[in-house]
Backbone as XML, in Angstrom:
<?xml version="1.0"?>
<chain id="A" units="angstrom">
  <residue number="1" name="MET">
    <atom name="N" x="117.011" y="147.660" z="113.490"/>
    <atom name="CA" x="117.513" y="146.771" z="112.460"/>
    <atom name="C" x="116.992" y="145.353" z="112.675"/>
  </residue>
  <residue number="2" name="LYS">
    <atom name="N" x="116.997" y="144.924" z="113.934"/>
    <atom name="CA" x="116.566" y="143.566" z="114.220"/>
    <atom name="C" x="115.072" y="143.395" z="113.942"/>
  </residue>
  <residue number="3" name="THR">
    <atom name="N" x="114.257" y="144.408" z="114.255"/>
    <atom name="CA" x="112.821" y="144.300" z="114.008"/>
    <atom name="C" x="112.511" y="144.310" z="112.516"/>
  </residue>
  <residue number="4" name="SER">
    <atom name="N" x="113.266" y="145.045" z="111.730"/>
    <atom name="CA" x="113.013" y="145.066" z="110.288"/>
    <atom name="C" x="113.397" y="143.723" z="109.658"/>
  </residue>
  <residue number="5" name="ARG">
    <atom name="N" x="114.451" y="143.111" z="110.156"/>
    <atom name="CA" x="114.858" y="141.799" z="109.662"/>
    <atom name="C" x="113.810" y="140.753" z="110.028"/>
  </residue>
  <residue number="6" name="THR">
    <atom name="N" x="113.294" y="140.835" z="111.247"/>
    <atom name="CA" x="112.260" y="139.906" z="111.690"/>
    <atom name="C" x="110.996" y="140.072" z="110.855"/>
  </residue>
  <residue number="7" name="SER">
    <atom name="N" x="110.606" y="141.306" z="110.602"/>
    <atom name="CA" x="109.407" y="141.531" z="109.802"/>
    <atom name="C" x="109.610" y="141.079" z="108.357"/>
  </residue>
  <residue number="8" name="LEU">
    <atom name="N" x="110.837" y="141.211" z="107.843"/>
    <atom name="CA" x="111.129" y="140.748" z="106.494"/>
    <atom name="C" x="110.987" y="139.232" z="106.409"/>
  </residue>
  <residue number="9" name="PHE">
    <atom name="N" x="111.530" y="138.510" z="107.394"/>
    <atom name="CA" x="111.412" y="137.053" z="107.410"/>
    <atom name="C" x="109.958" y="136.621" z="107.596"/>
  </residue>
  <residue number="10" name="THR">
    <atom name="N" x="109.225" y="137.344" z="108.410"/>
    <atom name="CA" x="107.811" y="137.043" z="108.615"/>
    <atom name="C" x="107.028" y="137.229" z="107.324"/>
  </residue>
  <residue number="11" name="ALA">
    <atom name="N" x="107.281" y="138.321" z="106.627"/>
    <atom name="CA" x="106.592" y="138.582" z="105.366"/>
    <atom name="C" x="106.949" y="137.517" z="104.327"/>
  </residue>
  <residue number="12" name="ALA">
    <atom name="N" x="108.212" y="137.137" z="104.277"/>
    <atom name="CA" x="108.634" y="136.102" z="103.331"/>
    <atom name="C" x="107.974" y="134.764" z="103.672"/>
  </residue>
  <residue number="13" name="GLY">
    <atom name="N" x="107.865" y="134.468" z="104.946"/>
    <atom name="CA" x="107.215" y="133.227" z="105.370"/>
    <atom name="C" x="105.732" y="133.207" z="105.012"/>
  </residue>
  <residue number="14" name="ILE">
    <atom name="N" x="105.061" y="134.329" z="105.223"/>
    <atom name="CA" x="103.638" y="134.416" z="104.887"/>
    <atom name="C" x="103.451" y="134.282" z="103.380"/>
  </residue>
  <residue number="15" name="PHE">
    <atom name="N" x="104.324" y="134.918" z="102.605"/>
    <atom name="CA" x="104.250" y="134.819" z="101.155"/>
    <atom name="C" x="104.449" y="133.373" z="100.693"/>
  </residue>
  <residue number="16" name="ALA">
    <atom name="N" x="105.445" y="132.695" z="101.266"/>
    <atom name="CA" x="105.718" y="131.308" z="100.887"/>
    <atom name="C" x="104.548" y="130.406" z="101.250"/>
  </residue>
  <residue number="17" name="MET">
    <atom name="N" x="103.959" y="130.616" z="102.423"/>
    <atom name="CA" x="102.821" y="129.794" z="102.837"/>
    <atom name="C" x="101.612" y="130.037" z="101.951"/>
  </residue>
  <residue number="18" name="SER">
    <atom name="N" x="101.399" y="131.282" z="101.528"/>
    <atom name="CA" x="100.256" y="131.566" z="100.650"/>
    <atom name="C" x="100.462" y="130.919" z="99.283"/>
  </residue>
  <residue number="19" name="LEU">
    <atom name="N" x="101.701" y="130.907" z="98.782"/>
    <atom name="CA" x="101.982" y="130.222" z="97.521"/>
    <atom name="C" x="101.747" y="128.726" z="97.654"/>
  </residue>
  <residue number="20" name="PHE">
    <atom name="N" x="102.187" y="128.147" z="98.761"/>
    <atom name="CA" x="101.996" y="126.722" z="98.996"/>
    <atom name="C" x="100.519" y="126.385" z="99.103"/>
  </residue>
  <residue number="21" name="ALA">
    <atom name="N" x="99.778" y="127.199" z="99.823"/>
    <atom name="CA" x="98.342" y="126.943" z="100.001"/>
    <atom name="C" x="97.599" y="127.053" z="98.684"/>
  </residue>
  <residue number="22" name="SER">
    <atom name="N" x="97.946" y="128.023" z="97.868"/>
    <atom name="CA" x="97.245" y="128.173" z="96.591"/>
    <atom name="C" x="97.585" y="127.029" z="95.642"/>
  </residue>
  <residue number="23" name="SER">
    <atom name="N" x="98.809" y="126.530" z="95.684"/>
    <atom name="CA" x="99.158" y="125.407" z="94.819"/>
    <atom name="C" x="98.526" y="124.118" z="95.319"/>
  </residue>
  <residue number="24" name="ALA">
    <atom name="N" x="98.374" y="123.972" z="96.615"/>
    <atom name="CA" x="97.753" y="122.770" z="97.172"/>
    <atom name="C" x="96.270" y="122.724" z="96.848"/>
  </residue>
  <residue number="25" name="GLN">
    <atom name="N" x="95.619" y="123.858" z="96.764"/>
    <atom name="CA" x="94.193" y="123.882" z="96.467"/>
    <atom name="C" x="93.920" y="123.506" z="95.018"/>
  </residue>
  <residue number="26" name="THR">
    <atom name="N" x="94.829" y="123.772" z="94.114"/>
    <atom name="CA" x="94.602" y="123.471" z="92.714"/>
    <atom name="C" x="95.108" y="122.093" z="92.324"/>
  </residue>
  <residue number="27" name="ALA">
    <atom name="N" x="95.746" y="121.376" z="93.226"/>
    <atom name="CA" x="96.266" y="120.054" z="92.901"/>
    <atom name="C" x="95.113" y="119.073" z="92.706"/>
  </residue>
  <residue number="28" name="ASN">
    <atom name="N" x="95.260" y="118.210" z="91.719"/>
    <atom name="CA" x="94.241" y="117.210" z="91.425"/>
    <atom name="C" x="94.725" y="115.858" z="91.936"/>
  </residue>
  <residue number="29" name="ALA">
    <atom name="N" x="93.981" y="115.251" z="92.835"/>
    <atom name="CA" x="94.392" y="113.979" z="93.412"/>
    <atom name="C" x="94.432" y="112.889" z="92.352"/>
  </residue>
  <residue number="30" name="GLY">
    <atom name="N" x="93.598" y="112.978" z="91.343"/>
    <atom name="CA" x="93.600" y="111.981" z="90.284"/>
    <atom name="C" x="94.915" y="111.951" z="89.531"/>
  </residue>
  <residue number="31" name="GLY">
    <atom name="N" x="95.550" y="113.086" z="89.382"/>
    <atom name="CA" x="96.825" y="113.153" z="88.690"/>
    <atom name="C" x="97.945" y="112.511" z="89.483"/>
  </residue>
  <residue number="32" name="LEU">
    <atom name="N" x="97.782" y="112.413" z="90.768"/>
    <atom name="CA" x="98.805" y="111.809" z="91.627"/>
    <atom name="C" x="98.553" y="110.328" z="91.851"/>
  </residue>
  <residue number="33" name="GLY">
    <atom name="N" x="97.464" y="109.807" z="91.356"/>
    <atom name="CA" x="97.138" y="108.412" z="91.571"/>
    <atom name="C" x="96.564" y="108.151" z="92.951"/>
  </residue>
  <residue number="34" name="LEU">
    <atom name="N" x="95.973" y="109.166" z="93.562"/>
    <atom name="CA" x="95.422" y="109.018" z="94.907"/>
    <atom name="C" x="93.899" y="108.970" z="94.910"/>
  </residue>
  <residue number="35" name="ASP">
    <atom name="N" x="93.289" y="108.784" z="93.753"/>
    <atom name="CA" x="91.837" y="108.781" z="93.689"/>
    <atom name="C" x="91.219" y="107.591" z="94.424"/>
  </residue>
  <residue number="36" name="TRP">
    <atom name="N" x="91.987" y="106.535" z="94.656"/>
    <atom name="CA" x="91.471" y="105.374" z="95.372"/>
    <atom name="C" x="91.187" y="105.700" z="96.836"/>
  </residue>
  <residue number="37" name="LEU">
    <atom name="N" x="91.763" y="106.796" z="97.350"/>
    <atom name="CA" x="91.527" y="107.169" z="98.745"/>
    <atom name="C" x="90.076" y="107.554" z="99.009"/>
  </residue>
  <residue number="38" name="SER">
    <atom name="N" x="89.339" y="107.939" z="97.971"/>
    <atom name="CA" x="87.934" y="108.290" z="98.155"/>
    <atom name="C" x="87.041" y="107.057" z="98.245"/>
  </residue>
  <residue number="39" name="ASN">
    <atom name="N" x="87.566" y="105.890" z="97.923"/>
    <atom name="CA" x="86.812" y="104.635" z="98.018"/>
    <atom name="C" x="87.004" y="104.064" z="99.427"/>
  </residue>
  <residue number="40" name="LYS">
    <atom name="N" x="86.137" y="104.480" z="100.345"/>
    <atom name="CA" x="86.299" y="104.130" z="101.762"/>
    <atom name="C" x="86.283" y="102.624" z="102.023"/>
  </residue>
  <residue number="41" name="PRO">
    <atom name="N" x="85.391" y="101.828" z="101.391"/>
    <atom name="CA" x="85.441" y="100.385" z="101.637"/>
    <atom name="C" x="86.767" y="99.760" z="101.203"/>
  </residue>
  <residue number="42" name="TYR">
    <atom name="N" x="87.321" y="100.252" z="100.094"/>
    <atom name="CA" x="88.610" y="99.743" z="99.635"/>
    <atom name="C" x="89.721" y="100.093" z="100.619"/>
  </residue>
  <residue number="43" name="VAL">
    <atom name="N" x="89.712" y="101.314" z="101.125"/>
    <atom name="CA" x="90.722" y="101.740" z="102.101"/>
    <atom name="C" x="90.625" y="100.893" z="103.366"/>
  </residue>
  <residue number="44" name="GLU">
    <atom name="N" x="89.401" y="100.605" z="103.800"/>
    <atom name="CA" x="89.219" y="99.753" z="104.980"/>
    <atom name="C" x="89.725" y="98.339" z="104.711"/>
  </residue>
  <residue number="45" name="CYS">
    <atom name="N" x="89.507" y="97.847" z="103.500"/>
    <atom name="CA" x="90.009" y="96.520" z="103.131"/>
    <atom name="C" x="91.531" y="96.488" z="103.184"/>
  </residue>
  <residue number="46" name="ILE">
    <atom name="N" x="92.170" y="97.537" z="102.679"/>
    <atom name="CA" x="93.635" y="97.619" z="102.710"/>
    <atom name="C" x="94.136" y="97.682" z="104.152"/>
  </residue>
  <residue number="47" name="LYS">
    <atom name="N" x="93.451" y="98.465" z="104.997"/>
    <atom name="CA" x="93.844" y="98.541" z="106.408"/>
    <atom name="C" x="93.729" y="97.177" z="107.077"/>
  </residue>
  <residue number="48" name="GLN">
    <atom name="N" x="92.648" y="96.466" z="106.764"/>
    <atom name="CA" x="92.454" y="95.141" z="107.347"/>
    <atom name="C" x="93.520" y="94.167" z="106.841"/>
  </residue>
  <residue number="49" name="ALA">
    <atom name="N" x="93.891" y="94.269" z="105.569"/>
    <atom name="CA" x="94.943" y="93.411" z="105.018"/>
    <atom name="C" x="96.267" y="93.664" z="105.738"/>
  </residue>
  <residue number="50" name="ARG">
    <atom name="N" x="96.562" y="94.941" z="106.025"/>
    <atom name="CA" x="97.799" y="95.269" z="106.736"/>
    <atom name="C" x="97.760" y="94.724" z="108.164"/>
  </residue>
  <residue number="51" name="MET">
    <atom name="N" x="96.605" y="94.881" z="108.833"/>
    <atom name="CA" x="96.483" y="94.397" z="110.203"/>
    <atom name="C" x="96.651" y="92.874" z="110.251"/>
  </residue>
  <residue number="52" name="LEU">
    <atom name="N" x="95.992" y="92.170" z="109.319"/>
    <atom name="CA" x="96.111" y="90.708" z="109.291"/>
    <atom name="C" x="97.540" y="90.276" z="108.975"/>
  </residue>
  <residue number="53" name="ALA">
    <atom name="N" x="98.212" y="91.001" z="108.114"/>
    <atom name="CA" x="99.609" y="90.682" z="107.806"/>
    <atom name="C" x="100.489" y="90.886" z="109.030"/>
  </residue>
  <residue number="54" name="ASP">
    <atom name="N" x="100.231" y="91.946" z="109.783"/>
    <atom name="CA" x="101.014" y="92.193" z="111.000"/>
    <atom name="C" x="100.766" y="91.118" z="112.043"/>
  </residue>
  <residue number="55" name="VAL">
    <atom name="N" x="99.513" y="90.714" z="112.205"/>
    <atom name="CA" x="99.175" y="89.683" z="113.196"/>
    <atom name="C" x="99.736" y="88.330" z="112.768"/>
  </residue>
  <residue number="56" name="SER">
    <atom name="N" x="99.619" y="88.011" z="111.477"/>
    <atom name="CA" x="100.127" y="86.717" z="111.013"/>
    <atom name="C" x="101.644" y="86.652" z="111.105"/>
  </residue>
  <residue number="57" name="SER">
    <atom name="N" x="102.307" y="87.802" z="111.052"/>
    <atom name="CA" x="103.767" y="87.776" z="111.159"/>
    <atom name="C" x="104.224" y="87.387" z="112.559"/>
  </residue>
  <residue number="58" name="ILE">
    <atom name="N" x="103.351" y="87.568" z="113.552"/>
    <atom name="CA" x="103.688" y="87.144" z="114.910"/>
    <atom name="C" x="103.769" y="85.627" z="114.966"/>
  </residue>
  <residue number="59" name="VAL">
    <atom name="N" x="102.835" y="84.970" z="114.277"/>
    <atom name="CA" x="102.777" y="83.513" z="114.291"/>
    <atom name="C" x="103.773" y="82.915" z="113.305"/>
  </residue>
  <residue number="60" name="ARG">
    <atom name="N" x="103.804" y="83.434" z="112.092"/>
    <atom name="CA" x="104.604" y="82.833" z="111.024"/>
    <atom name="C" x="106.003" y="83.416" z="110.911"/>
  </residue>
  <residue number="61" name="GLY">
    <atom name="N" x="106.230" y="84.572" z="111.480"/>
    <atom name="CA" x="107.534" y="85.212" z="111.386"/>
    <atom name="C" x="107.474" y="86.452" z="110.515"/>
  </residue>
  <residue number="62" name="ALA">
    <atom name="N" x="108.374" y="87.361" z="110.752"/>
    <atom name="CA" x="108.381" y="88.653" z="110.069"/>
    <atom name="C" x="108.637" y="88.531" z="108.570"/>
  </residue>
  <residue number="63" name="VAL">
    <atom name="N" x="109.249" y="87.449" z="108.142"/>
    <atom name="CA" x="109.557" y="87.260" z="106.728"/>
    <atom name="C" x="108.278" y="87.210" z="105.895"/>
  </residue>
  <residue number="64" name="TYR">
    <atom name="N" x="107.198" y="86.700" z="106.465"/>
    <atom name="CA" x="105.952" y="86.528" z="105.726"/>
    <atom name="C" x="105.057" y="87.757" z="105.734"/>
  </residue>
  <residue number="65" name="ARG">
    <atom name="N" x="105.427" y="88.799" z="106.453"/>
    <atom name="CA" x="104.572" y="89.980" z="106.599"/>
    <atom name="C" x="104.241" y="90.617" z="105.251"/>
  </residue>
  <residue number="66" name="GLU">
    <atom name="N" x="105.238" y="90.947" z="104.469"/>
    <atom name="CA" x="104.992" y="91.632" z="103.196"/>
    <atom name="C" x="104.295" y="90.731" z="102.186"/>
  </residue>
  <residue number="67" name="ALA">
    <atom name="N" x="104.642" y="89.449" z="102.168"/>
    <atom name="CA" x="103.964" y="88.526" z="101.250"/>
    <atom name="C" x="102.491" y="88.399" z="101.617"/>
  </residue>
  <residue number="68" name="SER">
    <atom name="N" x="102.207" y="88.352" z="102.900"/>
    <atom name="CA" x="100.821" y="88.270" z="103.351"/>
    <atom name="C" x="100.069" y="89.549" z="103.005"/>
  </residue>
  <residue number="69" name="PHE">
    <atom name="N" x="100.700" y="90.702" z="103.176"/>
    <atom name="CA" x="100.048" y="91.962" z="102.826"/>
    <atom name="C" x="99.789" y="92.048" z="101.326"/>
  </residue>
  <residue number="70" name="GLU">
    <atom name="N" x="100.739" y="91.639" z="100.516"/>
    <atom name="CA" x="100.548" y="91.655" z="99.062"/>
    <atom name="C" x="99.373" y="90.778" z="98.655"/>
  </residue>
  <residue number="71" name="GLN">
    <atom name="N" x="99.254" y="89.614" z="99.278"/>
    <atom name="CA" x="98.132" y="88.728" z="98.978"/>
    <atom name="C" x="96.816" y="89.405" z="99.359"/>
  </residue>
  <residue number="72" name="GLY">
    <atom name="N" x="96.762" y="90.022" z="100.525"/>
    <atom name="CA" x="95.562" y="90.737" z="100.954"/>
    <atom name="C" x="95.254" y="91.924" z="100.056"/>
  </residue>
  <residue number="73" name="ARG">
    <atom name="N" x="96.268" y="92.651" z="99.619"/>
    <atom name="CA" x="96.076" y="93.794" z="98.731"/>
    <atom name="C" x="95.514" y="93.346" z="97.390"/>
  </residue>
  <residue number="74" name="HIS">
    <atom name="N" x="96.018" y="92.225" z="96.873"/>
    <atom name="CA" x="95.501" y="91.697" z="95.612"/>
    <atom name="C" x="94.036" y="91.283" z="95.749"/>
  </residue>
  <residue number="75" name="GLN">
    <atom name="N" x="93.681" y="90.714" z="96.892"/>
    <atom name="CA" x="92.280" y="90.352" z="97.118"/>
    <atom name="C" x="91.391" y="91.594" z="97.148"/>
  </residue>
  <residue number="76" name="CYS">
    <atom name="N" x="91.853" y="92.650" z="97.787"/>
    <atom name="CA" x="91.089" y="93.906" z="97.815"/>
    <atom name="C" x="90.945" y="94.480" z="96.411"/>
  </residue>
  <residue number="77" name="ASN">
    <atom name="N" x="92.015" y="94.437" z="95.627"/>
    <atom name="CA" x="91.957" y="94.947" z="94.259"/>
    <atom name="C" x="90.950" y="94.164" z="93.421"/>
  </residue>
  <residue number="78" name="ARG">
    <atom name="N" x="90.962" y="92.823" z="93.569"/>
    <atom name="CA" x="90.003" y="92.015" z="92.823"/>
    <atom name="C" x="88.579" y="92.306" z="93.257"/>
  </residue>
  <residue number="79" name="ARG">
    <atom name="N" x="88.367" y="92.464" z="94.565"/>
    <atom name="CA" x="87.021" y="92.672" z="95.086"/>
    <atom name="C" x="86.447" y="94.026" z="94.668"/>
  </residue>
  <residue number="80" name="TYR">
    <atom name="N" x="87.247" y="95.087" z="94.735"/>
    <atom name="CA" x="86.711" y="96.426" z="94.504"/>
    <atom name="C" x="86.987" y="96.986" z="93.106"/>
  </residue>
  <residue number="81" name="TYR">
    <atom name="N" x="87.980" y="96.448" z="92.405"/>
    <atom name="CA" x="88.304" y="96.998" z="91.087"/>
    <atom name="C" x="88.331" y="95.955" z="89.978"/>
  </residue>
  <residue number="82" name="GLY">
    <atom name="N" x="88.199" y="94.677" z="90.311"/>
    <atom name="CA" x="88.139" y="93.644" z="89.306"/>
    <atom name="C" x="89.472" y="93.247" z="88.697"/>
  </residue>
  <residue number="83" name="HIS">
    <atom name="N" x="90.558" y="93.684" z="89.277"/>
    <atom name="CA" x="91.894" y="93.310" z="88.779"/>
    <atom name="C" x="92.853" y="93.273" z="89.960"/>
  </residue>
  <residue number="84" name="GLU">
    <atom name="N" x="94.043" y="92.792" z="89.699"/>
    <atom name="CA" x="95.055" y="92.744" z="90.756"/>
    <atom name="C" x="95.873" y="93.970" z="90.660"/>
  </residue>
</chain>
């Protein structure tokens, strides 16, 4: 009885994983708004903006971290996409 229950759960798990994998393969990143991830220079610019915001928060205080990151993000948007 215990082995049949274990095999049933295993089969259900494999079925669920195959459904998840098939749905993940058909997902379109553009529909999720993640197409900017393929723009590697832009992603690096965003990473640098976050790093500079974190470093500047040490000097200026944690309150300025998000404002500094937003300013850096807007600069990246202007540089790579022409808008904020």
